[in-house]
N, C-alpha and C positions, 0 to 999 in steps of 0.2 A: 371615687370619693363618695362619702353618704351623702344625703339629702341634705340632712341638719347642717354639716361642715359648707357644702355648697352653697346653702343661704345663710350662713354666716359671712363667708368670703365675699357674697355679695353684698351683705351687709358692710361690712368694713372698707369695700371699696366704694361703696356710695358714703358712708360717714368722710373718707378721706377729700372726695371730691367735693362734699361741702363744704368742709374746713378749708380746704383749698382756695375755693370761692369768696371766703371772705377774707384770707389775703390777699389773693391776684383776683381784682376787680373783672379782669377781663376774661375770668374763668366761666366757661356756662354754667348755668345754673339748671340745668334740664333734672339733675339725678336728687332736688330737693324735695323735702315732702311737702306737698301739699293737697291742693284738689285733685281728684282723680276723673280724667276724662274719659267716659264710656258711653258708647251708641248716642253720641251727639248732645250729651247730660254732664254737667257736673255734679261731682259728689264730692262735700267739702269733708275735712279730717274732722273727726269726733261725730260723724252723723251717718244716720242710715235713710237708703231711700229706696221703697219698692216700684218700679215702673215698668211700662210695656216694652217689651223690645225693639217694637218699631212705632214711630209717629205716625206712619202711614195709614190713613182708616179707608183704603180702595178695598176693592172685592179681591184686587189680583193679592194683597199684603195680608187677606188675612189667614194664609197659610201659617203665619208667624204670630200669632198671636199668643204668645208665649208670655210670661212675666220673667224680671231679672230683678233678684235683691241684692242690692251691695251696701255694707258695711263698710267705711272707711275709717282707720282707727286714727286716733288722735298720734299716735307713734308710729315710726317708722318700721315694717316688717314686712314678710312676704306675702305674696296672694295665695288665696287657697279658691278652688273653686268647688262647687258640689254641682252635682248634675242628676237629675231624677226626671222619672217619667220618658225615658227616651222610649218605652215599651209603654203605651198606656193605660195598660192595665197593672203596672205592679205599682200599688198604692202605697206600701210599706215604704219606699224610697222617696217618693213626694213628700209624704208627712217628716220623714227624718230629717228632708230638707228643710221644711218648713218650721220646724220645733227649732232644729239646732241654728237656723239664722235667727229667730225670736230671741233665743238665749242670751245672744250677743249683744255687749254693752261697748259700743262704738268709743266712747271715751275712755274706756280700758281695754280696748284693742289696739295691740302692734300688729300692723299689716294689714291689710284688706281680704273678707270675706265677700265671695261672690257664689250666690245661690241661683241656680237655673231649675226650678223645682219641678215644671213640666214641661219638658220641651217638647213632646208630642201632645200638647195642649187639648186638639181635637179627641185623640184616644183618651186619655185623661176624663176629660166629659162624657166619653161614649163608652168608656169601658173597654176599647179596642186597642189591643196588643201593636196594630199597626196603623200607618198612616191613611190619609183619607184615598189616597193612590194606593192603597192595599202592598205597600211595599214598608220593609223592615227600616227603620233609621239607623238601627245599628249595624246597619252595614254598607251605608252611605256616607261615613267620611273619611275624607276631610270633605268631601262633596264637591262642586262645582257649580261655576254661574250658567250652567247651560243643564238642560237634561229632565231629569224627574223633579217632584216635587221634594221629595227626600233630599235626593243630593242639593236642591235649593237652601232647605232649610240647614243641612249639616254644614254647608260652605259657609252660611250667616253666621251660625253659631261659634264654629271652629275659626274663622279668621277674625270674627268681631270682638269674641271673648276668650274661649278656650286659650289662643295665641298670647295672651295677655297674663297666664297663671302661671304659679312658680309650682303647684302641683294640684291636681285633681280625684276626686274619691266621686265615683260614679256608682249610684246607691241603686240596685234591684231585686226585684223576687224570682223564685222559681217561673218558668214558663206555665202555661194552661194547662190544669189536673195535676198539677207536680207541687211538690214542696223542696223547700232546701233547709238543710241544716246552717245556721249562722254560719258565712265564712268569708276571707278575703279571696279574689282570685288578681293573681299579681305575676308580671313575668319576673321571677327572682333571681334569673341570671343577670338584671341589672343591680348592684347594691344600693343604690337610692331607691329604686323600687320595693325592693326587699325590706329596706328599713322603715319605708313607710307603711307597708302592710304588716311587719310585726308591730308597728307601735299605735296601730288601729285599736290593740290591745283585746283581741277576739279569741287569741287562742289557737286558729285554725286556718292554715294559708294554705290557698290550692295554687299550685304552679302553673304556666303557661301565659303566652303572648294574647291569647285571645283572637279570635277570626278578623283576616282582613276586612279594613271598612268599619270594624268596631268603635265606637270615640275610646274607648282607652287605649287600644294597640296604636290606632293613630296619632294620639297624644303623644304617647311615647316615643314615637317615631321621630316626632318633632321636638323631642329631647326636653319634652315635662314628664315626670315620674306622675303615675294613675294606676289608679287601683278599681277594683268592684268590690262593694260591699252586698251579697246574697245572701237573702234572709227572707224564710215563709213562703208563703202564698200570694197566689194573683188575686184579682178583684176583691180585697178584703185589708183594712185596716186590723194588725195585729201588733198590740201594745208593746208587746214583750219585746218583739224583733225592732220594733220603731226606736223605744228607749236604750234597747240596745245598741242601734245606731249612731242614735244621737251621744252618747256616752264615747263611740269609737272617733265621733267626729271632734268631739273635744278633747281627746286623747290626740289626735293627730295634731290640731292645733299647739295642744302644750308641748308635744314635741319640738314643734316649729317655733316657740318660743312667742305665740301670738295671743297666748292667754295665759294667766298663772292658774295651775291645777294643783290643790294640795293632796297627799298620801299618792299620787301618780303612780300606781303597782302594773307593770305589764307583764301579763301572765306568759310563760314558756310556751313556744308557738308550736303546735305540730304544723310541719310543713311536708307536703304532700306533693313531689315531683310529678305523679301520674294517676290520672283517673278514667274510669270507662263505665259505659253503661251495660248492664244486665237486663235483656231484651226477652219478652215473649216469644218461646219456641215456635218454630212451621206449624207445629202441632195444636197450639195452644190460643186458643180465643173462648172469650167467655166474659163472666164475671170474675175482677180480681180482685182478690182479699189479703192484703200484705201480713206478714207477723212479725217480719225486722221492723225496727223502728230507725227514725233520724238519730244520727250517733251510736248506732251500734256497731260493734267490731266484728265482722264476719272471717270465718275461714273458710277454706275450698271443702265445699261439700255441703255446707249449712244450709238449711231451709230459711227462706226468704219468704215462702207464702204460698198460693195457692190461685189457679184459676179454674172457674167450675162452668160448665157448658152449663148453659141453663136451658136446653134442648133434650138433653142425657141423661143430665144430673154426673157426667164423668168428671174427674178431677184430674187437674196437673199439677204436681206439686214443683215449685220453682227451686234449684238448688243452686246455690252458689258455684260459680267457674273460678271465683276470682276471690282473693282475699285482701280484707281492706274495712276502710270507716264506712259507714252508709252515711253519706253528704248530703244525697238528693233520692227522691224516690216518688213514683206516682203515687194519688190518693185512690181509694177502693172506686173503681168505676168497669165500666164494660171495655176490653182492649182487643186486637186484634193480633195476629201472629205480629213480631217485629218489634212490635210497642214498646218504648223505654222503661223499663219499671223502677231500676234500681241503679242510683250512681255512687259508684265507689270509690274511693281515693286510697293508695298507698305509698311507701316510700319506694325510692329506686333500691 
């Protein structure tokens, strides 16, 4: 069943319960649309609120000093969650979440939009990909009540917020010293996730469930469709990638009937089942200069760039062993053997 049909069925059931409660006073009203109770706060229909994840001001609680934005629609509908800043240096996603939330009018919204724009708040403030304990938060979900700070944060976010969502869009960029072509990553073997990915409207979908412990993989295992928007470079705000991400979030909201968006056009998606990095060879180290660009379609044997040894002026040409579209690449920089240079994706 598609995500849209699944949510529509839930809406019908909720409506029947609500109607039944007026005919049979003894029927529970738990499904009636009203204020949302989240993180020990109440958000009334038709209102929006920005609040701290925790009210605890102790030193021990400072690791959870992230913000939560909530828009409770005036009308019944699904709950869409936006997550960003899981990697603190991936700033495009942080701004996508902020702008997408700021554009929502809760009085015209059907359902609820929840944004966690900087889950790794320490990393966002300091420009660090990882947490203060040097762990990758995106390998710690669903977390636990014991163990590392990463697992504590993951457990709090997962158990108190994410489990309340009907769908999740996780916002990312490339990792250190790399750039990504705007793309959606999703487990396309799940029809509901595939539908969500296609209706982001980006046109490029890379198949895969994601690594163990990643937010989207663990959310999906809990039965909640989740996708990743990947675009651009870390450590900077890139307006084109941000605006593209905001449009994608709006497209998902329109698909879920949360908002009305005129002239909603979904481009035909290029769905790639496989991807792999082309790496610097064992005899290649020095200064990397690419000639291929993001979005280029590569054939086996095509030149991708070169690596110049600054001590000998010797050059090693990088020849592609694969055919596919360049969806990610390293920026020009010094590299050593084995460094990941070009990320290519292709159909089975």
